[in-house]
Every structure is written in structure tokens, then in C-alpha cells.
Residue frames as qw, qx, qy, qz and C-alpha x, y, z in Angstrom:
[[0.554, -0.194, -0.077, 0.806, 32.14, -23.65, -36.00],
 [0.037, 0.434, 0.298, 0.850, 30.32, -20.81, -37.82],
 [0.501, -0.708, -0.406, -0.285, 27.57, -20.96, -35.13],
 [0.691, -0.501, -0.262, 0.451, 30.14, -20.91, -32.37],
 [0.376, 0.074, 0.065, 0.921, 31.92, -17.91, -33.92],
 [0.190, -0.589, -0.348, -0.704, 28.58, -16.08, -34.08],
 [0.641, -0.683, -0.350, 0.001, 27.89, -16.80, -30.43],
 [0.639, -0.272, -0.119, 0.710, 31.43, -15.72, -29.49],
 [0.214, 0.343, 0.212, 0.890, 30.95, -12.47, -31.46],
 [0.403, -0.696, -0.364, -0.470, 27.72, -11.70, -29.67],
 [0.728, -0.556, -0.282, 0.286, 29.23, -12.43, -26.29],
 [0.551, -0.021, -0.017, 0.834, 32.17, -10.06, -27.08],
 [0.060, -0.537, -0.275, -0.795, 29.82, -7.32, -27.93],
 [0.583, -0.713, -0.338, -0.196, 28.00, -7.78, -24.64],
 [0.710, -0.390, -0.170, 0.561, 31.28, -7.73, -22.63],
 [0.329, 0.227, 0.119, 0.909, 32.41, -4.62, -24.52],
 [0.259, -0.670, -0.337, -0.609, 28.99, -2.91, -23.80],
 [0.685, -0.649, -0.311, 0.112, 29.40, -3.68, -20.06],
 [0.659, -0.206, -0.067, 0.720, 32.99, -2.41, -19.92],
 [0.228, 0.092, 0.147, 0.958, 32.26, 0.81, -21.68],
 [0.167, 0.424, 0.575, -0.679, 28.78, 1.32, -20.38],
 [0.262, 0.144, -0.541, -0.786, 27.19, 0.89, -23.79],
 [0.782, 0.052, 0.099, -0.613, 23.83, -0.56, -24.70],
 [0.517, -0.167, 0.838, 0.044, 23.72, -4.28, -24.70],
 [0.384, 0.337, -0.480, -0.714, 23.34, -5.02, -28.45],
 [0.276, -0.074, -0.932, -0.221, 21.89, -8.53, -27.96],
 [0.041, -0.420, -0.807, 0.413, 19.50, -8.18, -25.01],
 [0.214, 0.424, 0.140, -0.869, 18.07, -4.96, -26.35],
 [0.326, 0.122, -0.674, -0.652, 16.76, -7.04, -29.37],
 [0.021, -0.259, -0.927, 0.269, 14.55, -8.98, -26.99],
 [0.200, -0.594, -0.501, -0.597, 10.82, -8.26, -27.26],
 [0.232, -0.440, 0.327, -0.803, 9.22, -6.13, -24.49],
 [0.838, -0.288, -0.034, -0.462, 6.81, -8.87, -23.57],
 [0.859, 0.100, -0.442, 0.239, 9.63, -11.42, -23.40],
 [0.278, 0.362, -0.468, 0.757, 11.55, -9.13, -21.03],
 [0.491, -0.374, 0.191, -0.763, 8.50, -8.38, -18.97],
 [0.931, -0.147, -0.263, -0.204, 7.68, -12.17, -18.61],
 [0.699, 0.197, -0.508, 0.463, 11.27, -12.85, -17.50],
 [0.004, 0.363, -0.379, 0.851, 11.09, -10.09, -14.83],
 [0.668, -0.332, -0.039, -0.664, 7.64, -11.05, -13.66],
 [0.794, -0.024, -0.603, 0.071, 8.86, -14.55, -12.72],
 [0.407, 0.097, -0.588, 0.692, 10.41, -12.95, -9.63],
 [0.310, -0.246, 0.122, -0.910, 7.18, -11.24, -8.60],
 [0.322, 0.176, 0.832, -0.417, 4.34, -12.56, -6.65],
 [0.161, 0.330, 0.799, 0.475, 1.57, -13.65, -9.05],
 [0.065, -0.821, -0.553, 0.123, -0.76, -11.07, -7.45],
 [0.271, -0.512, 0.067, 0.812, 1.62, -8.18, -8.06],
 [0.418, 0.740, 0.103, -0.517, 0.70, -5.60, -10.66],
 [0.157, 0.564, -0.665, -0.463, 3.42, -6.49, -13.33],
 [0.159, 0.017, 0.978, 0.134, 2.32, -10.26, -13.64],
 [0.321, 0.574, 0.684, -0.315, -1.36, -9.33, -13.58],
 [0.253, 0.740, -0.066, -0.619, -0.78, -6.61, -16.28],
 [0.205, -0.267, 0.811, 0.479, 0.79, -9.07, -18.75],
 [0.387, 0.470, 0.792, 0.036, -2.70, -10.16, -20.06],
 [0.279, 0.909, 0.209, -0.227, -3.12, -6.53, -21.39],
 [0.119, -0.756, 0.463, 0.447, 0.52, -5.89, -22.36],
 [0.491, -0.084, 0.807, 0.316, 0.83, -9.04, -24.36],
 [0.491, 0.593, 0.599, 0.220, -1.80, -8.31, -27.08],
 [0.084, 0.977, 0.018, -0.195, -0.85, -4.62, -27.14],
 [0.269, -0.724, 0.525, 0.358, 2.85, -5.06, -27.51],
 [0.876, 0.465, -0.052, -0.118, 2.84, -8.01, -29.85],
 [0.890, 0.070, 0.020, 0.450, 6.39, -8.52, -31.19],
 [0.079, 0.957, -0.118, 0.254, 7.60, -5.01, -30.40],
 [0.742, 0.172, -0.395, 0.514, 11.27, -5.08, -29.57],
 [0.493, -0.692, -0.292, 0.439, 12.58, -3.54, -26.33],
 [0.406, -0.194, 0.215, 0.867, 14.83, -1.20, -28.31],
 [0.025, 0.364, 0.555, 0.747, 11.83, 0.03, -30.29],
 [0.272, -0.734, -0.605, 0.149, 9.64, 1.13, -27.32],
 [0.232, 0.225, -0.008, 0.946, 9.27, 4.89, -27.37],
 [0.175, 0.138, 0.380, -0.898, 6.96, 7.56, -26.10],
 [0.561, 0.086, -0.340, -0.750, 4.26, 6.81, -28.61],
 [0.529, -0.059, -0.846, -0.018, 4.30, 3.14, -27.48],
 [0.179, -0.219, -0.723, 0.631, 3.80, 4.08, -23.79],
 [0.305, 0.150, 0.112, -0.934, 1.18, 6.71, -24.61],
 [0.574, 0.032, -0.582, -0.575, -0.71, 4.17, -26.71],
 [0.439, -0.113, -0.863, 0.222, -0.48, 1.66, -23.97],
 [0.035, 0.142, 0.488, -0.861, -1.94, 4.27, -21.56],
 [0.539, 0.132, -0.142, -0.820, -4.99, 4.89, -23.89],
 [0.543, 0.038, -0.802, -0.246, -5.31, 1.10, -24.43],
 [0.241, -0.146, -0.835, 0.473, -5.70, 0.49, -20.69],
 [0.216, 0.200, 0.284, -0.913, -8.21, 3.30, -20.32],
 [0.523, 0.118, -0.472, -0.700, -10.33, 1.80, -23.12],
 [0.368, -0.043, -0.929, 0.024, -10.66, -1.54, -21.40],
 [0.538, -0.483, -0.149, -0.675, -14.08, -1.83, -19.83],
 [0.844, -0.304, -0.435, 0.080, -12.89, -4.55, -17.44],
 [0.558, -0.004, -0.341, 0.756, -10.36, -2.15, -15.88],
 [0.216, -0.926, -0.279, 0.136, -11.16, 0.64, -13.33],
 [0.283, 0.892, -0.215, 0.278, -8.92, 3.76, -13.38],
 [0.457, -0.728, 0.505, -0.082, -6.94, 2.75, -10.28],
 [0.873, -0.036, 0.464, 0.144, -6.09, -0.72, -11.82],
 [0.669, 0.669, 0.114, 0.303, -5.16, 0.88, -15.14],
 [0.072, -0.919, 0.330, -0.205, -2.90, 3.27, -13.22],
 [0.687, -0.506, 0.521, 0.023, -1.17, 0.38, -11.47],
 [0.859, 0.255, 0.376, 0.235, -0.62, -1.49, -14.78],
 [0.449, 0.843, -0.039, 0.292, 0.82, 1.60, -16.49],
 [0.320, -0.833, 0.430, -0.140, 3.07, 2.25, -13.43],
 [0.860, -0.209, 0.450, 0.118, 4.26, -1.46, -13.78],
 [0.755, 0.543, 0.175, 0.323, 5.34, -0.76, -17.36],
 [0.090, 0.934, -0.197, 0.286, 7.11, 2.42, -16.29],
 [0.617, -0.625, 0.477, -0.037, 9.03, 0.44, -13.52],
 [0.892, 0.154, 0.362, 0.224, 9.92, -2.22, -16.15],
 [0.516, 0.768, 0.028, 0.377, 11.29, 0.43, -18.52],
 [0.265, -0.888, 0.322, -0.193, 13.20, 2.08, -15.63],
 [0.813, -0.322, 0.470, 0.117, 14.86, -1.31, -14.92],
 [0.792, 0.441, 0.268, 0.326, 15.75, -1.84, -18.62],
 [0.226, 0.922, -0.133, 0.286, 17.36, 1.68, -18.65],
 [0.489, -0.743, 0.444, -0.111, 19.40, 0.87, -15.53],
 [0.820, -0.110, 0.527, 0.192, 20.54, -2.47, -17.10],
 [0.006, 0.583, -0.462, -0.669, 21.51, -0.50, -20.24],
 [0.443, 0.296, 0.828, 0.173, 19.08, -2.42, -22.44],
 [0.245, 0.835, 0.417, 0.262, 17.59, 0.84, -23.65],
 [0.416, 0.358, -0.093, 0.831, 19.29, 4.17, -24.09],
 [0.153, -0.142, 0.301, -0.931, 16.70, 6.15, -22.15],
 [0.144, 0.376, 0.868, -0.289, 13.41, 5.56, -20.45],
 [0.068, -0.301, -0.498, -0.811, 10.58, 6.67, -22.86],
 [0.369, -0.615, -0.692, -0.083, 8.05, 6.61, -20.01],
 [0.350, -0.238, -0.336, 0.842, 9.56, 9.55, -18.07],
 [0.086, 0.074, -0.095, -0.989, 7.36, 12.12, -19.98],
 [0.273, -0.298, -0.788, -0.465, 4.28, 10.21, -20.20],
 [0.454, -0.405, 0.085, -0.789, 1.10, 11.54, -18.49],
 [0.047, -0.013, 0.925, -0.377, 0.08, 9.53, -15.42],
 [0.358, -0.460, -0.706, -0.403, -3.41, 8.09, -15.17],
 [0.221, -0.281, 0.375, -0.855, -5.41, 10.19, -12.63],
 [0.367, -0.305, -0.879, 0.005, -7.55, 8.33, -10.18],
 [0.366, -0.667, -0.148, -0.632, -10.44, 9.91, -8.40],
 [0.050, -0.415, 0.682, -0.600, -9.85, 10.11, -4.66],
 [0.578, -0.304, -0.739, -0.167, -11.41, 7.11, -2.84],
 [0.503, -0.643, 0.156, -0.556, -13.15, 7.50, 0.51],
 [0.321, 0.270, -0.861, 0.287, -11.25, 5.53, 3.03],
 [0.711, -0.501, -0.374, -0.320, -13.40, 3.27, 5.23],
 [0.228, 0.266, -0.688, 0.636, -12.61, 3.56, 8.91],
 [0.520, -0.551, -0.650, -0.061, -14.35, 2.77, 12.08],
 [0.244, -0.766, 0.149, -0.577, -15.24, 5.08, 14.97],
 [0.038, -0.350, 0.778, -0.521, -14.00, 4.45, 18.60],
 [0.643, -0.050, 0.459, -0.611, -17.55, 3.37, 19.52],
 [0.868, 0.301, -0.247, -0.306, -17.80, 0.88, 16.61],
 [0.466, 0.423, -0.742, 0.231, -14.45, -0.62, 17.61],
 [0.305, -0.252, 0.652, -0.647, -15.76, -0.97, 21.20],
 [0.819, 0.100, 0.145, -0.546, -18.82, -2.73, 19.93],
 [0.768, 0.384, -0.509, -0.065, -16.61, -5.18, 17.90],
 [0.170, 0.390, -0.788, 0.445, -14.43, -5.81, 20.94],
 [0.485, -0.131, 0.575, -0.646, -17.47, -6.63, 23.06],
 [0.846, 0.266, -0.066, -0.457, -18.88, -8.95, 20.39],
 [0.578, -0.311, 0.742, 0.139, -17.57, -12.52, 20.40],
 [0.240, 0.335, -0.683, -0.603, -16.78, -14.06, 16.99],
 [0.865, 0.178, 0.161, -0.442, -19.28, -16.40, 15.27],
 [0.804, 0.446, -0.393, -0.032, -17.74, -19.80, 14.36],
 [0.925, -0.197, -0.166, 0.281, -14.68, -21.76, 15.33],
 [0.616, -0.510, 0.068, 0.596, -11.03, -20.93, 16.04],
 [0.409, 0.296, 0.370, 0.780, -10.47, -19.20, 12.62],
 [0.110, -0.835, -0.386, -0.377, -13.24, -16.70, 13.47],
 [0.567, -0.786, -0.105, 0.224, -11.73, -15.91, 16.87],
 [0.651, -0.189, 0.232, 0.698, -8.37, -15.44, 15.29],
 [0.200, 0.591, 0.390, 0.678, -9.83, -13.07, 12.65],
 [0.351, -0.883, -0.288, -0.120, -11.50, -11.09, 15.56],
 [0.589, -0.695, 0.027, 0.411, -8.33, -10.67, 17.51],
 [0.582, 0.077, 0.335, 0.737, -6.18, -10.02, 14.47],
 [0.120, 0.710, 0.396, 0.570, -8.51, -7.29, 13.20],
 [0.434, -0.884, -0.173, 0.001, -8.69, -5.68, 16.68],
 [0.703, -0.363, 0.177, 0.586, -4.85, -5.79, 16.88],
 [0.437, 0.323, 0.371, 0.753, -4.65, -4.01, 13.60],
 [0.128, -0.885, -0.308, -0.324, -6.97, -1.28, 14.86],
 [0.511, -0.852, 0.053, 0.103, -4.45, -0.61, 17.62],
 [0.626, -0.389, 0.434, 0.518, -1.17, -1.16, 15.56],
 [0.440, 0.726, -0.153, -0.506, -2.03, -0.47, 11.90],
 [0.333, -0.279, 0.846, 0.308, -0.53, -3.66, 10.69],
 [0.586, 0.272, -0.416, -0.640, -1.74, -4.83, 7.23],
 [0.949, -0.020, 0.105, -0.298, -3.33, -8.21, 6.72],
 [0.803, 0.423, -0.382, 0.174, -0.11, -9.58, 5.15],
 [0.150, 0.525, -0.620, 0.563, 1.88, -8.56, 8.23],
 [0.689, -0.313, 0.367, -0.541, -0.62, -10.04, 10.55],
 [0.978, 0.133, -0.105, -0.125, -0.29, -13.41, 8.71],
 [0.723, 0.396, -0.396, 0.403, 3.45, -13.35, 8.94],
 [0.266, -0.741, 0.340, -0.514, 3.60, -11.90, 12.45],
 [0.767, -0.070, -0.607, 0.194, 5.66, -14.20, 14.73],
 [0.605, -0.773, -0.172, 0.084, 6.35, -14.10, 18.43],
 [0.679, -0.110, 0.063, 0.724, 9.93, -13.17, 17.60],
 [0.160, 0.574, 0.252, 0.763, 8.49, -9.88, 16.25],
 [0.456, -0.794, -0.217, -0.338, 7.23, -9.01, 19.73],
 [0.396, 0.267, -0.572, 0.667, 9.43, -7.59, 22.46],
 [0.533, -0.623, -0.572, -0.014, 8.15, -7.96, 25.99],
 [0.525, -0.686, -0.174, 0.473, 10.63, -5.72, 27.82],
 [0.050, -0.029, -0.597, 0.800, 10.85, -3.04, 28.86],
 [0.520, 0.356, 0.344, -0.696, 7.30, -2.53, 27.46],
 [0.650, 0.318, 0.682, 0.108, 5.46, -4.73, 24.99],
 [0.187, 0.705, -0.260, -0.632, 6.32, -3.61, 21.39],
 [0.850, 0.359, 0.367, 0.119, 6.11, -5.02, 17.85],
 [0.053, -0.719, 0.486, 0.494, 9.25, -4.61, 15.83],
 [0.743, 0.287, 0.602, 0.050, 8.59, -6.01, 12.36],
 [0.115, -0.275, 0.560, 0.773, 9.80, -5.77, 8.82],
 [0.615, 0.435, 0.281, -0.595, 6.69, -4.98, 6.68],
 [0.667, 0.179, 0.689, 0.220, 5.94, -7.39, 3.83],
 [0.467, 0.820, 0.329, 0.048, 4.87, -4.72, 1.41],
 [0.218, 0.953, -0.170, 0.122, 7.69, -2.17, 1.82],
 [0.832, 0.091, -0.362, 0.409, 10.41, -4.17, 3.60],
 [0.002, -0.623, 0.332, -0.709, 10.74, -1.21, 6.07],
 [0.444, -0.222, -0.775, 0.390, 10.93, -1.89, 9.71],
 [0.316, -0.650, -0.121, -0.680, 8.27, -0.52, 12.07],
 [0.283, -0.066, -0.755, 0.589, 8.37, -0.25, 15.83],
 [0.433, -0.492, -0.330, -0.680, 4.90, -0.04, 17.34],
 [0.106, -0.178, 0.724, -0.658, 4.34, 0.12, 21.13],
 [0.380, -0.361, -0.819, -0.233, 1.49, -2.10, 22.28],
 [0.388, -0.410, 0.195, -0.802, -1.20, -0.42, 24.32],
 [0.353, -0.114, 0.829, -0.419, -2.79, -2.45, 27.10],
 [0.774, 0.340, 0.247, -0.474, -5.88, -3.12, 24.87],
 [0.657, 0.545, -0.487, -0.183, -3.59, -4.42, 22.07],
 [0.067, 0.431, -0.871, 0.224, -1.42, -6.48, 24.47],
 [0.563, -0.031, 0.646, -0.515, -4.41, -8.15, 25.97],
 [0.776, 0.402, -0.124, -0.470, -5.52, -9.36, 22.58],
 [0.723, 0.454, -0.520, 0.033, -2.43, -11.62, 22.15],
 [0.056, 0.489, -0.750, 0.443, -1.03, -12.09, 25.56],
 [0.839, -0.240, -0.371, -0.319, -2.09, -15.55, 26.67],
 [0.406, -0.711, 0.520, -0.244, 0.78, -15.73, 29.15],
 [0.971, 0.024, 0.231, 0.054, 2.16, -18.79, 27.42],
 [0.369, -0.564, 0.554, 0.489, 5.65, -19.59, 26.12],
 [0.779, 0.595, 0.168, -0.103, 6.08, -19.56, 22.40],
 [0.713, -0.044, 0.325, 0.619, 8.95, -20.14, 19.95],
 [0.047, -0.564, 0.134, 0.814, 10.34, -17.09, 18.22],
 [0.088, 0.103, -0.694, -0.708, 9.41, -18.51, 14.78],
 [0.097, 0.455, 0.876, -0.129, 5.85, -19.42, 15.87],
 [0.049, -0.433, -0.403, -0.805, 3.03, -17.51, 14.20],
 [0.189, 0.082, 0.536, -0.819, 0.84, -15.40, 16.41],
 [0.682, 0.300, 0.246, -0.620, -2.15, -16.12, 14.13],
 [0.250, -0.219, 0.886, 0.322, -1.38, -19.47, 12.43],
 [0.437, 0.457, 0.772, -0.061, -4.94, -20.12, 11.22],
 [0.282, 0.797, -0.022, -0.534, -4.91, -16.93, 8.99],
 [0.173, 0.604, -0.668, -0.399, -2.35, -18.66, 6.79],
 [0.556, -0.002, 0.830, -0.035, -4.02, -22.13, 6.64],
 [0.020, -0.014, 0.752, 0.659, -4.82, -23.51, 3.29],
 [0.191, -0.494, -0.698, -0.482, -8.23, -22.46, 1.96],
 [0.211, -0.497, -0.556, 0.632, -8.73, -20.23, 4.99],
 [0.076, 0.674, 0.390, 0.623, -11.26, -17.66, 4.09],
 [0.352, -0.271, -0.446, 0.777, -10.47, -14.67, 6.37],
 [0.167, -0.131, -0.130, -0.969, -13.15, -12.37, 5.00],
 [0.504, -0.408, -0.636, -0.418, -16.30, -14.31, 5.72],
 [0.519, -0.435, -0.592, 0.437, -15.77, -14.40, 9.51],
 [0.177, -0.078, -0.094, 0.977, -15.15, -10.62, 9.38],
 [0.300, -0.262, -0.402, -0.824, -18.52, -10.02, 7.63],
 [0.557, -0.466, -0.678, -0.115, -20.47, -12.23, 10.03],
 [0.496, -0.344, -0.469, 0.645, -18.88, -10.63, 13.13],
 [0.009, -0.012, -0.002, 1.000, -19.60, -6.98, 12.05],
 [0.441, -0.356, -0.537, -0.625, -23.24, -7.91, 11.40],
 [0.612, -0.459, -0.625, 0.156, -23.56, -9.46, 14.81],
 [0.356, -0.270, -0.314, 0.837, -22.05, -6.26, 16.31],
 [0.162, 0.815, 0.500, -0.245, -24.84, -4.29, 14.62],
 [0.107, -0.583, 0.310, 0.743, -22.64, -2.51, 12.12],
 [0.703, 0.563, 0.353, -0.253, -24.56, -2.22, 8.88],
 [0.430, 0.825, -0.320, -0.178, -21.87, -0.85, 6.50],
 [0.978, 0.059, 0.013, 0.201, -19.41, -3.36, 5.11],
 [0.051, -0.905, 0.421, 0.029, -15.72, -3.04, 5.61],
 [0.882, 0.255, -0.359, 0.168, -12.56, -5.07, 4.76],
 [0.803, -0.305, -0.221, 0.462, -9.33, -5.76, 6.66],
 [0.436, 0.286, -0.016, 0.853, -7.64, -2.52, 5.57],
 [0.296, -0.775, -0.228, -0.509, -10.36, -0.49, 7.48],
 [0.743, -0.593, -0.167, 0.262, -8.55, -1.44, 10.72],
 [0.588, -0.025, 0.034, 0.808, -5.31, 0.17, 9.45],
 [0.031, 0.600, 0.295, 0.743, -7.32, 3.29, 8.45],
 [0.550, -0.744, -0.309, -0.218, -8.98, 3.37, 11.84],
 [0.711, -0.397, -0.109, 0.570, -5.53, 3.27, 13.63],
 [0.409, 0.248, 0.144, 0.867, -4.38, 6.17, 11.50],
 [0.207, -0.686, -0.282, -0.638, -7.44, 8.27, 12.28],
 [0.674, -0.673, -0.304, 0.017, -7.32, 7.50, 15.93],
 [0.710, -0.244, -0.042, 0.660, -3.69, 8.22, 16.42],
 [0.262, 0.403, 0.225, 0.848, -3.98, 11.44, 14.34],
 [0.332, -0.725, -0.296, -0.526, -6.93, 12.74, 16.23],
 [0.749, -0.579, -0.249, 0.205, -5.30, 11.84, 19.57],
 [0.641, -0.381, 0.068, 0.663, -1.95, 13.39, 18.88],
 [0.310, 0.936, 0.045, -0.161, -2.18, 15.69, 15.86],
 [0.277, -0.670, 0.586, 0.361, 1.46, 14.56, 15.13],
 [0.806, 0.522, -0.071, -0.269, 1.48, 13.57, 11.56],
 [0.343, 0.666, -0.662, 0.041, 5.19, 12.75, 11.50],
 [0.290, -0.286, 0.858, -0.312, 5.03, 10.24, 14.37],
 [0.765, 0.241, 0.447, -0.396, 1.88, 8.61, 12.89],
 [0.667, 0.638, -0.305, -0.235, 3.62, 8.25, 9.58],
 [0.126, 0.489, -0.850, 0.153, 6.49, 6.39, 11.25],
 [0.534, -0.074, 0.735, -0.412, 3.99, 4.11, 12.97],
 [0.795, 0.466, 0.159, -0.355, 2.19, 3.31, 9.73],
 [0.677, -0.175, 0.558, 0.447, 5.65, 2.69, 8.05],
 [0.535, 0.811, 0.236, -0.020, 4.91, 5.10, 5.25],
 [0.699, -0.028, 0.159, 0.697, 7.98, 5.87, 3.07],
 [0.103, 0.333, 0.174, 0.921, 6.59, 9.35, 2.13],
 [0.028, 0.280, 0.573, -0.770, 4.65, 11.57, 4.50],
 [0.347, 0.098, -0.307, -0.881, 2.37, 12.56, 1.63],
 [0.437, -0.172, -0.863, -0.187, 0.73, 9.14, 2.06],
 [0.257, -0.379, -0.739, 0.494, -0.28, 10.09, 5.65],
 [0.079, 0.187, 0.107, -0.973, -1.58, 13.50, 4.85],
 [0.343, -0.263, -0.716, -0.548, -4.59, 11.81, 3.08],
 [0.387, -0.447, -0.770, 0.240, -5.93, 11.20, 6.58],
 [0.107, -0.242, -0.265, 0.927, -5.86, 14.85, 7.56],
 [0.283, -0.072, -0.377, -0.879, -8.62, 15.51, 5.08],
 [0.535, -0.335, -0.734, -0.250, -10.86, 13.06, 6.96],
 [0.327, -0.219, -0.644, 0.656, -10.49, 14.55, 10.47],
 [0.170, -0.726, -0.454, -0.488, -13.90, 16.23, 10.91],
 [0.539, -0.740, -0.294, 0.274, -13.11, 17.03, 14.63],
 [0.489, -0.284, 0.091, 0.820, -10.01, 18.93, 13.64],
 [0.112, 0.439, 0.451, 0.769, -11.99, 20.80, 11.00],
 [0.339, -0.812, -0.431, -0.199, -14.58, 21.81, 13.63],
 [0.584, -0.563, -0.169, 0.559, -11.83, 22.95, 15.98],
 [0.358, 0.023, 0.256, 0.898, -10.31, 25.25, 13.26],
 [0.092, -0.595, -0.474, -0.642, -13.72, 26.69, 12.45],
 [0.505, -0.741, -0.436, 0.074, -14.51, 27.18, 16.14],
 [0.571, -0.420, -0.069, 0.702, -11.30, 29.08, 16.58],
 [0.254, 0.489, 0.362, 0.752, -12.30, 31.71, 14.05],
 [0.034, -0.140, -0.350, 0.926, -13.07, 35.17, 15.56],
 [0.073, 0.674, 0.735, 0.020, -16.79, 36.14, 15.97],
 [0.073, 0.280, 0.115, 0.950, -17.97, 39.52, 14.70],
 [0.126, 0.337, 0.586, -0.726, -20.45, 41.45, 16.63],
 [0.125, 0.551, 0.735, 0.376, -23.91, 41.59, 15.12],
 [0.084, -0.496, -0.138, -0.853, -25.95, 44.77, 14.82],
 [0.631, -0.632, -0.341, -0.294, -28.18, 43.62, 17.59],
 [0.755, -0.369, -0.271, 0.469, -25.14, 43.40, 19.96],
 [0.355, -0.549, 0.042, 0.756, -23.47, 46.57, 19.01],
 [0.473, 0.838, 0.191, -0.192, -24.08, 49.45, 16.52],
 [0.402, 0.828, -0.392, 0.010, -20.42, 49.83, 15.60],
 [0.944, -0.123, -0.088, 0.295, -17.29, 47.66, 15.64],
 [0.263, -0.922, 0.233, 0.163, -14.39, 49.34, 17.28],
 [0.826, 0.418, -0.148, 0.347, -11.00, 49.37, 15.42],
 [0.640, -0.435, -0.035, 0.632, -7.55, 50.10, 16.70],
 [0.077, 0.873, -0.092, -0.473, -6.05, 53.55, 15.93],
 [0.023, 0.534, -0.655, -0.534, -4.95, 53.62, 12.30],
 [0.267, 0.152, 0.936, 0.173, -7.18, 50.68, 11.24],
 [0.411, 0.187, -0.186, -0.873, -9.97, 51.18, 8.68]]
């Protein structure tokens, strides 16, 4: 009875905290790692929060959720940067995972305020994005894949990404139901990463890659072999680019970068390109502007030319100018 009374008392405190928007006096006494492990169960194992637990666990120890403050988060930031096995980008992702976790705890009224709000972020040096030129994409298009059916699917999927900007995850989950044939071929798909919906018209080159003029069920995968068990989708890509005579290595995401570069260079419309890529913030798209060498050359070429001394002894100014 005494144990039942204690449980009833705790539950009454929780109900009162919910009613009057107070902190949960029971759940806030949970350890930070216990709370993190519970939340991480709903994440993919490859997501940043589950992967960061191997570093958060030894650092946090038995620290209670209600005891987490700015010093704790600052210390975790320094701890991540000290790990020789972590690069700056990964350390940033793991720190951001903790910040997101504390934001959730604040929203659920497990802590009074989020102590990570004022903590300095980890700065990551800008990475050079790998992308292919139109000439290199043409060489890949003209080069047949080496190997069996998986290699051929990798070839067509990569080239489709060059003309649509789809990520590898979206290529794997792409179904024929995501493709509208009328009035013009178009992909209308919910992105796996952001859950946002993108509408991407298919150019003739892109449509020819998947249009076998066959009937398909709406739930049928366009590239079923990419999701097969133990399917290595990277090895065929490497063999294919070597056969095409491309020396520098690149991964699947290079196709998405190539699409961004081609569409920006062709249109100069960063807002439309951002929507095609499915970016939630246009700042993510502006990164590609720094890589447009052709646009830089156009800007420099548009600068006025001054007459040299050999061409003219003086430079004429308008009346009133000096």
C-alpha cells in the first residue's frame, strides 16, 4: 500500500504539472543518457543522435536531465573536438543532436529552459562540392555499365539524379506512382530526408533513362535492385567512371551537385533551383553560387575598360566630374 501511495503521489504531481504547465517532477529526474536512448529508438540507426550516444554516454555518466546546464553543453562541445576519431563536421552533427534533444526536453517541460541556446556552434571548414561537367556526364551517358543488372541500374539511377537532383535515398524509394506521365513526364515525390514534396519535370534525356514503355504498378520500385540485400551500389559506380576515363573519384551525391550547377548556370534563377532541390532554406542553395566560374567570368567581363596611355593621352570626364 505504501508503494502504491508513492506511485499515486508521483502520478498526481505529473498530472498537476501538465495541467498548470509546470516541469514534470518525475521525468526531469531521469538521466540525460536515459532520455537520449529512449528518443533515439525512434530514429534510424545511421542518424546523428543514435551514432552520437557512444560519445555522450561516457561524457554524461549519471548526469540528470534537470542538472544539464550551459557548462555541461560547453564541456560536451570541447569533449567532441578532442576526439581524434571525429572530424569537425561529425562533431558538429553530434553537438547539434544534443541541442535538438534538449529542445525537445524543453518543449515537453522536462527542463525549465534549453541550456544549449547560447552555446557556441562548432565551425566546419567549407568543403569543396564534387560535381561533374556536362562533358563528363555525356561521357558517362555514352559508357555502358560494367557488370550485371545492378550495375546498369546504378548507371541509369545516377544519370537520372544528374537531371533531377534526387538523393540516393529517394532513388531507392522511387516508385512508378511518383511519376506522372501527363501532360508532361514529371516526378512528384516526398523526400526521405526532409519529408518535403518536390515536383521535378523530366527532360527528354531523363525520361529516356526510365521509360521502357512498359506497364508498372504504382507501388513498384523504379530501381528495385538498389534496395536488394547486400547490394553494393558504390562499387559499380567506381568501375563505371574509370571505364568512362574520369580519373577523379566521386560519390552518388555528386550527381545532385551536378544538377544544381547545371540548372543554376542555365537559368541563373536560384529560387527555382532551390525549389527543384527541395531545400527548406535558400541559404543552402546559395553555396552553389560560389562555384559558378562561368558567372564569375561574365561579371568580370562586364566591368568597364579604362583606356591605356598608348590608346589615349587623357581620359575624358563629363562636366563637373573630377
